N, C-alpha and C positions, 0 to 999 in steps of 0.2 A: 501494498500502501504506501501510497506518497506522501511524501511530506506534508504540502496542502493538504492533501484528505483526512488527514488528522485531526484537526483545527474548525473551528466554525468557517463557517462561508464569507463573513462580515467581516475588516478589518482589523488587525491587530492593535488593542492600543496600550503600551508598552514602559514602561514608567525609564527610570534610572537615579542611582539612589544618590544623593548629598549630603557631605556631612557639613549643617552649619553651625558653631556653637556661641557662647554668649563674649563679646567683645570684639574688639575690631578683627579684622581676618581679612584679608588679601590674596587675591585671586594669583597676586604672584612669590604667596608663601610656598607655592609647589606648580608642579606643575598639572594636577590633576586635578581641579573643578575646571582646565579652563578643556582638559579629554571629557568630563560628562556634561560641559552643555557642548564640543563638537558632534558628540556620540550621539545626544539626544535630536545634535539638529538631523546629523545623516540618516540618522531613523525616522524622520518628521518628510525625511523625503525621500522613504520607500515605499514600492504600490503598495506594498505589504501593509502596513501602518495607517491607520484611522488618527492615531494621536496620539506623541512621546513626549511625558514628561519628565519633570524634576521631582524626585522622593523625599521629602524630608522630615526625616523620619523625628526631626528636636523641634521642631512644632516654628525654630526664631529665623527671622524675619531677617535673612539677608544683608549683612550693612554694601555703602556704598560702593570700598574699595572690596567686593565680589566681580563686581562693574557685569552686573544682572540683567538688573532695573529694564532698559529699551532693548533685548533682545529680540523679544518676544516668545520665551523660552517659560512655560506653565508648570505653573509651579504646587503641586499637592503634593496632602496629609497623609502618612501613612494608615492612617482610618479609610480616607477617599483611595488608596490603594490597595486594599483590601476589595473595596466593590470597588471598580471600577477599570481596576489593568489584568491584563491579559495574562502578560510577561513586566516581568520585574529584576531585571540585570545592576548588580549590587556593584559596587567601584566603590565613592564615594566612604559613604558611610556601609557601618554592618549591621545589619537588622537579627533580634534577636531566633535562638534555634524553632522557638518554639511559633512565634508570628509563620515565619516559616516554609513549618510546615501545617500548616493553617493554609495558609496561601494556593499549600504544593495542597492539601485534599481538596480542597471548591474546585481542582484544575487549571490551576496557578502554574505558568512553568519559571525557572529558575536560572540566571548564569552568572557567574559570579569574572565579572571584568577584571584580568593583573594589570598594575603599567608598571610593579615596583618587581626590582631580584626578588622578590622573599628570602630564595634559596639561600641566599649571601644576609642579608637580611638576618632571616628569623635564625641564621647558628650565631653570626655577632652578639645578639638577644639573648639566646645561652652562654655563649661561652664565659661576656661579659658582663651577667646582672642586670643585662638592660629590662625594665614592663615588658613580657613580653606582647607579639604583634596574636594576628584572633588567624593565621591562616585555619589552623586542624582545627575544626568543630567539627558535629552534630547536622550540618546546615544536605539536601538530601537536592545538590546540585544538578542541571540536567545538561550544564558543559562548562567548564571555562575557556573564556575568551582572552588570552592576550596579545600581544605583539613577537614577530619575527624576532627580537632583539635575547627573546628571554627561551629558542630553540634550544639551544643546547645548555643552559644553565639548571634552567627551571620546569622543564616539561617535565617530566617524569618523577619529579616533587608534589609540585598542582593536581598530576592527571592520579597519583596511586593516595595521595594523602583526601583527597576531596572524593575520592573512586568516581570522576566523572571525565568524560573525550575533552582534550585540555583543542582547542582549533586555534587555530595565527591569525588575523584578524589584519589590517590593513592601518598603523598607524597615520593617525588626524591632522593637522597644523591650518589655520587659514590664521592669516593678522590682525584677524575680525578684534584682541584682547588686545594686541603688538599693538595695534594703529590708535587705541584708547588709550592707551600709556604714552606713547611717543605726544598725539594731541597735549598730551596737557606739561610739556618739557618750558620752560621759557622761549621767548619770539627769540634771543638770541641763537639758541641752540638749536646743532641739529640731528639728527637723526640719519648717517650713514657713513659710506668711505666718501673721508673727504683726498684725492690725492697732491702728490707737491710733497708731504712731509720727507723735511732731513730724516730726520728719524722718528724710528717711532715706538708708543708706549703700547705694547702688549699688556694685556689682561686676561688671568683666565679668574673664570668663573666657577669652578668644579664647587659645590657642596661640604664636602668633607667631616659628613658624618658617617659617611660607610662603606667600605673598601673598594667599591664599582665608581667610586668618583671619590679624585683626591686631585690633589694637588703638584706631589711628589714629582709625576711624570713631566709637567709643564713646564718645570721648577729646573729640572736636568736638563731637559731638551732646551730651554733657554738660555742656559748655564753657557748651554754648548756652542751655540751662535756666537754669544754674547765673549766669547774667550776667539772664536775667528775671524771676529769684525764685531771687534767696538765700539765702533763709529758708528752704529746702526743702531745701537740701542738706548732713544733714553730716560723709557721708566717702563719698570715691571712694577703690575699692579693687581698682587692674590685674594681675589674675592674669598668671605666666609672660611677665614684664616685667623678672627679675632684668639678664637677661644682656643686654639697651640699658641700662641704666642706664649703663655709662661710653661711650655712641654717641652721639655732636657732634652728632647727624643726630636723633637723637631728642632729646639733653636742649636742641637749639634749640627743635626746638617746641612740648616743655612747654613752656617757660616764657616760652609764647606764651599761654599760659589763667590768668586768676586763680583757678584751683581747684588748681591747682600752683602760684601765689603765695601765694596767703591759706592757705598748708597744710591744704590739705582733700584732696592725693589721697598714694596710697604706690603705691609698684611693689612686687610679692609677687614668690614665687617660683612652684607650681607645688602645687596643693592639690588636695584630691575636693571638687566637688560639694559634694556633703550635710556634709562637714564643714565647711566656711569658713563656705556660709551659716546655718547652726546655731548657729556665733561671730559672724559678722563682717559679715550680709548683710541686706536689706531686696524689694533688688530688684533683676533680674540687664540690662545690660546689651550687646546682642551684634551682630555685623556680621559677612556673607557674604559674599566674590566667590564664584560662581560653585558654590555652596558651604552647601544651603541645607535639608538634613536635618540633623539633629545629638542627639545626644542629648540634647547638654544643653537644648536646647527641651523635648525631653521631659523630661525630671528639673525644668526648672526651673514645669512643667504643670504636674506631676505634688505639688509642693509647696503648687503657691498662688500662688506670687511672681509678679509682672508683671515678666513676659517685652514687653520691649520689644528690638524684633525686625528686619532686615526680608529675609526670607520668604515669598516666595509662596505655598510649600508649606501653610504654617499660615497665610495674610492673618488667616481671619478665628478669627486664638488671639490670647492676648496682645496689643501692643498694638505694629500694625504700622508703620513707616514704608518707604519705599520709595527703594532703591540706593544711591547715595553723598548721599545727601541728611541734611545736617547739622540742616535749620532742624527740616523735619518730624521727624528724630531725634529732637532737643528740648523740639519740642514735644509729641509720641506721651509721652515723658517725665513730660516736664507732666499730663498729662491722666491719666496712671496717675497720677499722687499725689495730683489731687481725686478720681477718681472708685473706684480700686481697693478701698479698705473698704470702700463701698456697693454693690456689685456682687460681694461677693467669693465670694458660694455661687454666683451664676449662672457666674463663670469656673469654678468647684473640679467645675458640673458639667457645663460646655461643656469642658472640659480633656479631664475623664473619657471624653467622646463619643469625641472625636478620637483618642487615645490608645489607642481598641479597633479603630480601625484599625492601627493597627501589632503588633494582638496575636499570637502566634504561633496561637492558636488559632482566631481569624481566619478560618470556612469561606470567606473569601473570599482570604487569603493562602493557606491552605492550595492552593487552584486551582488557582491559580498556578505556586506552584510545581511542583507536580504534574506540568504540563500542561509544561511547560520541563523536566522533567526524563524525558519521554518521549520530547518533541521533540528531546533527544540522540539519541533513536532515528530521525529521521528523515533521515536523508542520512547 
């Protein structure tokens, strides 16, 4: 029997959970809030969906910094969800196991959209006595949805612990929220690469809260480039490192670097990419470990900034270096410095082409999300 014949003949009503808390909450805290909005948007474009909603279990109104007010995305409560929805996709907010069972008993379908490297995160939480995450639970999932960056590290972890099939979905991004942020910049500041600089200000935005994205490889690679061609560098700014500034291991490593000892490196807090680059940056250097699909890449390419990265998912865009190779990273940075201004128009054109592959309006993406939505009814 086909998947379409196992659901009602009418179109589906689908909800995506979002975690809203008391107090200030910004869309830039992490990428998951944008993920939620993009998922609702693409589901609303599916020919099999009557309406997609954000599900807000807390019942707290999102504040202005969440940037949700004028997007036309309906937000409903948990009580409304039980009565109204055919499918719920658990994403930002985790729902109670018993509530999920009741939803399933009435015929609802339940999927889990995973957009973090939970394999690494959960290991670190267990080993270093951090508060537990909520991966292992007794909810009867119909499927786990995730993105291709986690196929190597997380596929079996997701599948075995949930006893559900794991499906790999397209990563989604549009400049919707990013353009809202850019619009708040002062009139004399501009987000976008400006050619002609004799020296570059290089920024690294890795969050440094988990092994999958840290500043270590950017620091070592930029140092490689600086030792080879010191005249190219004006300053290095390492974002999200203030919480490590008193750590002896980190200080010891940093003091081995010429760029630190020569006063060209600063350790900063957390800032939005559009804000910081408009004021202080010419280039973004990034590194990941089994986490190669990041909004940071798309934001950098959107602005035409040279992006030095090790993501095989966008190997043909920006300036690629492999894995943990700091020498190759340094060479990629110097290549960017030598050639970026000359190829800027082509770089922007290629970036625009790549970014369309992530768009919620891309028919290929709509088709895949529609297919997997219907596949929830195949068993």
